[in-house]
Structures are given as structure tokens and as C-alpha cells.
N, C-alpha and C positions, 0 to 999 in steps of 0.2 A: 572457407570460416567467415561467417560474418564478423568484420570488427567494430564494436561498440565501445565509445568514450560516454561515462556517467560526467554531469557535472551538477554539483550542489550548488545550488544560490542562482540557478540559472534566466534568473528574471533581472538579477541584481546589475553593477556595475562590471565586472570582471566576469561573471560568468556569463551573461548575456554575448559580449565579446566574445568569451570561448565560444559559444553555439554557432556562432556564426562564424571564427575564423576556423573552428576545425570542422565543420559541417560537406566538404568536400574532401575530407581528408578519412572520414571516416564512415562506415554503411548506415549506423544509427548513431544519433547523438541523444541519449536520456536526459532530460533535464528534472531535476527536482528542485521542486521551492514550491511554500505554503504563503508566501506573502507575510512571512513576519514582520518585512521593516514597516508595514502598515502598522503592525501591534506597537512595535518599538515608539516610531515619530508621528504616527496619522495618516488619516488618509490622503493627505497630499504627498505623502512618500510613498504610497500604494505602489508594486510592482506589475500589477494585473496588466497595465497598456506595454509594459514588454512582453511577457507571456503571450498575450494576443497577437504582439507583434511579430514574434518567432514562428508562434503556431501558420501566422499567413503567410511568412515568406522562407522557411527553411522544412523545406518538404522531407526531409529524414528525421526532423525535429520529433519528439515524444515526451510528451510531460506528466510529471507525478507529481499531486501536492501531498508529499511526503515530509513529515516532522522528523529532522535527523536524531533526533532525541527518541524517537520508537524505532527500535534495535529489529523488533520484528518485522516491522514492514520492511526495512533495509533488506533483513535476510532475504525474505520473499523474493525481493527485485534481482538481488545477488544471485541468489540461488536460479533463480531463471534464466540468465545468461551465462551464469558460469566464465568459464575462460575464453569466451568470446568478447568479453570486457579487459581493453589492452591499454586504456588511461581512464584514472578517476582525477577528475580535478574538482577539490574541497574547497569552495568559497564562501558557503553559508556561514554566517557567523552573527552574533550581535556583535556589533559595529562601533559603537561609540562609548567612550570611556565615562562620560557623565553619564549616562542610560544606566551602564552598569550598577551604579550605586544606589540606583533605584530599586532593582530588584537583581542583586546580587546573585539567588539561585537559579533564574531565569540563567541570566548572563553565563555561569559557569557550566551549567548542565548543557547548553546549546555549544557554546566555544567548546568545552573541554571534552564531556561528555559524548557530545556530537561527534565531534573528530574521531573519539575512542570506538566508537559506534561504526565508523566509515572504515576504520584502518582493519577493524574484527573481519570484517563483511568482505573486505579485500582480500585478508589473508588467507581466510575460510574458502574463497571461492573463486578468485582470481589472483592468486600471489606473485605469479609474472607481470601482472599489469604495472603501469609508472603511476605512482600517488604522488601528485600535485596538491601542496597545503600553500595557502596566502595565510602568512603570518603577518607581523607589523614590529616595525620600529618602536614601538611601545613595549616590546619584550625586552627593552634598555631601560626602562624606565627613565628616571628625569638625569642619570649620570649624565648627558650631552650639555644639560646645564653648567655643568661644572668645569668647562671647559673653557681656555682662555677667551672670552668673546669681547668685540670690542664693538662700540654701539657708534656706526655711521651715520649719514641723513637720513636715510630711507630704511635700514634693516642693520639687523646685528650680522657681524661677519666674525670669523674666527682668525686668531691673531696669526699672522702670515708667515711667522715663524715654526708653527705648531705641524707635523705631519699629516694631519687632516685636512689642512687648508687646500692642497694640490687637488686629491679627490673625493673628497669626503670622509665620514665615518665607517669604518670597516667591521669585518664580523667580529673581529675580537676584543671589540667591547665587553665589558663586562655587565651581566644580567643581575647580579648580586647588589645586595647593599644598596637598593635605590628606592623609590617610591613609584610603581609602577601605574598605579589606579587600580580597580577591581578587574575592569577588561583587560590591562595587561597581564594583570596575574592569570585570568583564565586562559587567554593566549599563548603565555609563556608554558603553562601545562600542554595545552596540545601542541606547541612547537618541541618541547620537549619528547611526547608522545610520537611525533612523527620521526623525528631522529632517530629514534629508539626502536619504532619497526623495524626501520632501515637499518639499522647497526645488530640488532638481535636477530631478528628475523630474517635479515640477508632483502629484503624489500626494496624495490627502485623505487624510492621517494626522495622527494626535492622540497626544502623550505625555504619560500620566498618572503624574506621578513620586507612589506612593502612601507613605501615612505608615502605620500599623499596620492592615493591613488582615485586617477581622475579621467574622463570623457562626457563624449555627448550622450551616452546611454545612463549617466548619474540621474537620480531620483533625490536632489541632497536637499536638505533640512538644516537649518541652526546647528542639530546636534552632530549631525555628520555629513560631509559630502560639501569640504569648503570651497571650491571652486564652483562648483556648480549651484552652489545656495547664493555663493556672492553674484556670481551672474543674475541670475533669477531676480534678486533684489536689484539690482542697476536696472533689467528689465523692466519689472514692475513697481518700481520706485518706493519698494518696501523700506524700512529703516534696517542695515546691518549693524550687529554691535561688535566692536572689536572688545577683545578679551584678554588686556595686560599688555605687558610688553611694549607699550608705546605703539603698538600696530606696526612695529619693527620684525616681529617674528617671523622666523625665515624656514618654508617649507621647500622639499625638490618635489616634482609634479612628476608624475610619469602617466603617459596617454592609455591606458586601457589594452589598444593594441598592442603597445610596447612590451607592456607587461603578458600578455598572451603569448607574444611572439616569444619571449623567452621560455615559457611551458615549452614552447613546440621543439624547441632548439633542445632544452634536455630530456624530453621525450623522445628525442631520437638517438641520444646517447646518454640514459638514464644512470646517475650514481643512486650509491645507498646512503641515504639518512644526510644529505650533503646539505648546507646551509646560504642562502646567499642573502646580501642586502638587495633590494628591489628599490629604485627610485629615480627619480630624472637626474640624479645626481649633478654636476656642473654643468650638463646641456642643457636643463630644463628646473628652474628653480623663481621663486620669489618670495618678498617679503609682503605681508598684509596690506602695508602702504602701496606699493609696487601693483599689487594685484587690481587692487581699486585704482589706478590709474589706468591702466589695461582696460579695464571693464568700461571706464567712463570715454577712454577714447574710441571702442569698438560701439558704444550706444550710441555715442553722440551728445551724451547729457551728466549732467555731476549726481554723483550717487549719494544719500540720504546716507549717514551713519551716524554712531553714538561711541563714545569709549567707556568702556569700563575699565578699571583699575585692575581689580581682581581679575588675575589669570586663571585660567581651568586647569584643575589642581592634575599633577605629571606633565603637563603641556612642554612640549619644548619651545626652547627659547630661537634655536639655531638649529635645521636638521638637513644636512645634503647626504643622500647613500653615496657610498663609495663601491659601484658595481665591476669594478677592474676585477674581481675574483672571478666573477662569471663570467667577462670578457677574455678571461686566460681561459677557460674552461670548455669556452664557448667564442672562439674568434670571429665566427659569421654573423654575431650577431652585434647590434648598434640602435642607438636612438633614432627612432625617426620624426617624432612631434616634440615641440619645445611647449614653452608656455602659452606663448602667444596663437600657436598652431590651435591649443587643446581649447582656449577661451573662445576663440572665434567658434570651432567646432560646438562648442556647448550652446552659444549665442544662435547659432543657426538650428540646432536643435530644437530649442525651446520656442522659436519663431515657427519652426513646421507641425509643434505640439499646441501653438496658438496659446502659448504663453506669454503674450503679447500686452 
């Protein structure tokens, strides 16, 4: 029997990494991507270049420009291949909590309804397949900002006496009574749906609540793609804007390859409706100020940036993911790339794409 992997958002950061990673593990890789990123963030954020790259380098890659809000098109595709589909990786989304406020209906129908369409297509046509969903730490809203944080010279840090200090924030943090942003709310709806399909229908579903997902294939813009856009500004000399918290806000940054490797481990021994925080953890994290310093060291020139006192709505002051639950369930997985590795790779990628 032919083994097939379907990947939504296949030209995006995690989607394209998944295509490359799983190409030698499946007979056919089916990518679903209609370049909505260019609609969200403008032509400079288009992922068409990545689709063209995948078509030219992955022999068993098949591209479909389907909108995941179109249930009929999805049903046709899934019914064509049926139980030959062994793995579904759902990364397609409207990814920015700033942009979501511009078009709430678009944001919700893509993130929530689109995910429901994907789940139903899987349940009806290949219920034994593994279904992996890229959720977000924004499902926790701004609850992390209530933690006992300490301001240091270049970053915010959690008080050393707190239980989160050693490993970071775990999956037991409440998602209630908090400001999520509309993006966070639409992802909460999708997140819970994927959990429910796993627990109610006994499907093999995994939910990965990402920290700052990044890597060399990111088409970063001001509203999404923190490290990629930062390095782009460092190279081009464009002015970067820091929003609030003295530029000391902390993000844990996970390389797209490390996240997709988590998917691979999960697929080999899937669970039903399981939730994992997925980020760089204590292994790979930085503040905005620290990231700027790394970019300057890599490019060899000072960055142009300005500071705005107004932080983004629902933004986290300090976020580090505790990935110990995943490591316990899948002990052979570990991080491979840290922040310095990631920024060096992003720099090299921009040079290859002539962003100089």
C-alpha cells in the first residue's frame, strides 16, 4: 500500500520543514498551501518561492492550492487517497495576534473552522492516521505575565524560587480568565477540537503548543516571524521597532527541524488528544535585547531600531516552554539547535536568497 503524508501550510516555516523531513519516510507528500501569508502580510511575505523550491527539489512532493476553509475540496482530496493517508500535519493558520483584530472572521474561520474541516476529513477517510496540530502558547493568554518576574540588565526572568524557573512553563497552566487576543481565542478553539477528536473519537491526535517557532525557511514580517524579521532588518538596515517591556521580553526559540522531529517521534508512538508545550526551553531562548546583540555580531554592523512603550496586546513578558512532558513520553528526542545556530542559519538563508 502507498503511504501518504498530508501537510497543510506546506510552504510555510513548519510545513516546508515537514515536507523535507518526511520526504524519505513516505511514498507521497501532499502539500496544501494557497499562499494566504501574502494576503495577511503583503507580497514580501509570500511563500511562493518556497513552494517552487519544494517542487524543484522533492521528487515525491505534490502541491494543491486548496483553502482549508473549503470543505468540499478537502473532502475530494482525502476521499481520493483514503486510508493510504497515514499522517496529517496541520500547520496552516492565520498566525498573528495583531492581524487577527483586523479581520476576526477571517482569522477564526481559518484557524478554527479550517481545523475542524481537516479533522472531519481525517475522521471520515483515514481515521487511523496520526493527526498533528501546531497550536500556540497564546492559548494561555497573558496569564504568564502574572508570574513573579524580575527585571535584569538585558532580560526579564522568573524568580528563582518559582517552580517554573528550572524547566519553564508546563501544560498545567490555566487557559481561562485571561486575555488571549483574537488569534489566541481562535487557536484555543482549534486546540480543544483536536483534543476532543482524540479523546471522543479515539483518534491519534497530538497538539503542540509552540513557543517562538523559527528557522531559515521563515518568510518573516513585522507582525509575524520575530527572529527572521529581526535578521532581515539587521541585513538590510531597515529600522526595527521594539514594542514595550524595555526590549527585555524573553522568548524561547525552537528551530523548525527540532519541532518537526517532535512530530516524527509522536507519529511512531501516537497518543489520543495529547497536549505538549513545544519550544526552545532553557536550551534555546533570548530576550529582544540579546537577539539584537547576536544579530549585530553575525552581520558585523549595528542595527537601526526604535522603542515603542506600547506593548502588543496579550504579548508575553517572559515565556520559556517546559518540554519535559514530551521528553518523558519520547525520551529519544532532544533539541539540536540553539538561538545562535538559528540566527546564523537565517542569515545564511537570506544571503542565498539575495536579501543583502
